C-alpha positions in Angstrom: 0.0 0.0 0.0 1.0 3.6 -0.6 1.1 6.2 2.1 1.7 10.0 2.2 3.1 11.5 5.4 2.5 15.2 5.8 4.6 16.6 8.6 6.7 19.7 9.1 8.8 18.1 11.8 11.7 16.3 10.0 12.8 14.1 12.9 9.2 13.0 13.6 8.5 12.4 9.9 11.6 10.2 9.5 10.7 8.1 12.6 7.1 7.5 11.4 8.3 6.7 7.9 10.6 4.0 9.2 7.8 2.4 11.1 5.4 2.3 8.1 8.0 1.0 5.7 8.4 -1.9 8.1 4.7 -2.5 7.8 5.0 -2.8 4.1 4.0 0.7 3.0 5.6 2.6 0.2 5.9 5.9 2.1 6.2 9.3 0.5 6.7 12.5 2.5 5.6 16.1 2.3 7.1 18.7 4.6 4.3 21.2 4.2 0.7 21.5 3.1 1.5 23.1 -0.3 3.8 20.2 -1.4 1.3 17.7 0.0 -1.5 19.1 -2.2 0.8 18.9 -5.3 1.5 15.3 -4.6 -2.2 14.5 -3.9 -3.1 16.2 -7.2 -0.6 14.1 -9.1 -0.7 10.7 -7.4 -3.0 8.3 -5.6 -2.6 7.0 -2.1 -4.1 4.4 0.1 -3.6 6.3 3.3 -2.7 9.9 4.2 -1.4 10.9 7.6 -1.7 14.6 8.4 0.3 15.8 11.3 -1.2 19.0 12.7 1.2 20.4 15.4 -0.3 23.9 15.9 -1.8 24.3 12.4 -5.4 23.7 13.2 -7.0 26.2 10.8 -4.7 25.2 7.9 -5.3 21.5 8.8 -9.0 21.9 8.4 -8.6 23.6 5.1 -6.4 20.9 3.6 -8.6 18.1 5.0 -11.5 19.7 3.2 -9.5 20.1 0.0 -8.4 16.4 0.1 -11.9 15.2 0.5 -13.1 17.4 -2.4 -10.6 15.6 -4.6 -10.7 12.1 -3.1 -13.5 10.6 -1.0 -12.0 7.1 -0.6 -8.4 7.4 0.7 -7.9 6.7 4.4 -7.2 10.1 6.1 -5.9 10.3 9.6 -5.3 13.5 11.6 -2.3 13.2 14.0 -2.1 15.8 16.8 0.5 16.3 19.6 -1.5 18.7 21.8 -2.8 17.2 25.1 -5.7 19.7 25.1 -6.7 19.0 21.5 -10.5 19.6 21.2 -11.0 19.9 17.4 -11.9 16.2 16.8 -15.5 16.9 15.7 -14.7 19.6 13.1 -12.1 17.3 11.5 -14.4 14.3 11.4 -17.2 16.4 10.0 -14.8 17.8 7.3 -13.9 14.3 6.2 -11.1 12.8 8.3 -11.5 9.1 9.2 -10.1 9.5 12.7 -8.1 11.9 14.9 -5.3 10.3 16.8 -2.7 11.5 19.3 0.8 10.9 18.1 1.7 8.7 21.1 -0.8 6.0 20.1 0.6 2.5 20.1 1.7 1.8 16.5 0.0 -1.6 16.5 -3.3 0.0 17.5 -2.9 2.5 14.7 -2.1 -0.2 12.2 -5.3 -2.0 13.3 -7.3 1.2 12.6 -5.8 1.5 9.1 -6.8 -2.1 8.4 -10.4 -1.3 9.4 -10.5 1.7 7.1 -9.1 -0.3 4.2 -11.6 -3.1 4.7 -14.4 -0.5 4.4 -12.7 1.3 1.5 -12.3 -1.8 -0.6 -15.6 -3.2 0.5 -14.0 -6.4 1.9 -16.2 -7.7 4.7 -14.3 -11.0 4.5 -11.0 -9.3 3.9 -10.6 -10.9 0.6 -11.1 -10.2 -3.2 -12.1 -12.8 -5.7 -11.2 -12.5 -9.3 -11.8 -15.5 -11.5 -9.9 -18.4 -9.9 -7.9 -16.0 -7.7 -8.6 -15.1 -4.1 -6.5 -12.2 -2.8 -6.0 -11.5 0.9 -4.6 -7.9 1.0 -3.8 -7.8 4.7 -1.8 -11.0 4.5 -0.3 -10.2 1.1 -1.4 -13.7 0.0 -3.0 -15.2 -3.1 -4.7 -18.6 -3.4 -5.8 -20.4 -6.5 -8.2 -23.3 -5.9 -7.1 -23.2 -2.3 -3.4 -23.5 -3.2 -1.2 -20.6 -2.0 0.6 -18.8 -4.8 4.1 -17.8 -4.0 4.6 -14.1 -5.0 7.2 -11.5 -4.2 5.8 -8.3 -2.5 6.1 -6.4 -5.8 4.3 -9.1 -7.7 1.5 -9.2 -5.2 1.2 -5.3 -5.2 1.2 -5.3 -9.0 -1.6 -8.0 -9.1 -3.6 -6.3 -6.4 -3.3 -2.9 -8.2 -4.4 -4.4 -11.5 -7.4 -6.3 -10.0 -8.5 -3.2 -8.0 -8.7 -1.4 -11.4 -10.1 -4.4 -13.3 -11.2 -3.7 -16.9 -9.3 -0.4 -16.8 -6.2 0.2 -18.9 -3.3 1.2 -16.7 -0.3 2.9 -18.3 3.2 1.7 -17.5 3.9 5.2 -16.0 0.8 4.9 -13.7 1.8 1.4 -12.5 5.4 2.5 -11.8 4.3 5.6 -10.0 1.9 3.7 -7.8 4.3 0.9 -6.9 7.6 2.6 -6.7 6.8 6.3 -5.9 6.6 9.6 -7.7 10.4 9.6 -8.5 9.8 6.9 -11.0 8.4 9.5 -13.4 12.1 10.3 -14.2 12.8 6.8 -15.4 14.0 6.5 -18.9 12.0 3.3 -19.6 9.8 0.9 -17.8 11.3 -2.4 -18.7 11.2 -3.5 -15.1 7.4 -3.4 -15.3 7.5 -5.8 -18.2 9.8 -8.1 -16.2 7.4 -8.2 -13.2 4.4 -8.8 -15.4 6.3 -11.6 -17.2 7.2 -13.3 -13.9 3.6 -12.9 -12.6 2.1 -14.5 -15.7 4.6 -17.3 -15.4 3.4 -18.1 -11.9 -0.2 -17.9 -13.0 0.2 -20.1 -16.1 0.1 -23.5 -14.4 -3.4 -22.6 -13.2 -4.5 -21.2 -16.6 -4.8 -17.7 -15.2 -2.0 -16.0 -17.1 -4.4 -14.5 -19.6 -6.1 -12.5 -16.8 -3.5 -9.9 -17.5 -3.9 -8.3 -20.9 -1.2 -6.3 -22.7 -2.4 -3.1 -24.3 0.5 -2.6 -26.7 2.2 0.7 -26.6 0.2 1.7 -23.5 0.2 -0.7 -20.5 -1.9 -3.5 -19.0 -5.3 -4.3 -17.7 -6.9 -7.2 -15.7 -9.9 -8.7 -17.4 -11.6 -12.1 -17.3 
């Protein structure tokens, strides 16, 4: 999954980034609200963490702007004030939750899982696509009850394609989503072809390799 950390405190930002990388997130950072809005306008995220510090008014404004552009991304407001009393305005503006920064990371991770289950409409925490059953939280795929061995990137690629089934995804869009916005500077996207090739090879014994269609000159799409 892909996360955006918005935090003006560099030390705090780095510490949080390290934790979420360990949890399997691709983490991008924004040191201020202006750069955050530019990233949100150009890229898609699964979760956004907005650290307020003392920027209450500005935080409400950016929360509103985020929700005008994106109603689905998990949005968490992180505050460090012991006397914080603005929870209701942020929730009414569109935040999923307001959390003190001293929250236990495991509890926070559990809250994110709840938001993602709701976001992807996964009451049983799984997605079915043809013969495939994906378990996003476990990063696991089964085919006819047999576990398919995939690398993290292969799973993320398959999950991204299936989430956007029947839609053509360009190589640029796939690279940006899985490797971050710096991939826009890549001279070519041969590594995308390599990951797709490996993924198809692992799906072939189950006759599922044709689930991934090549749209020549553009990219790929998942279609039954």
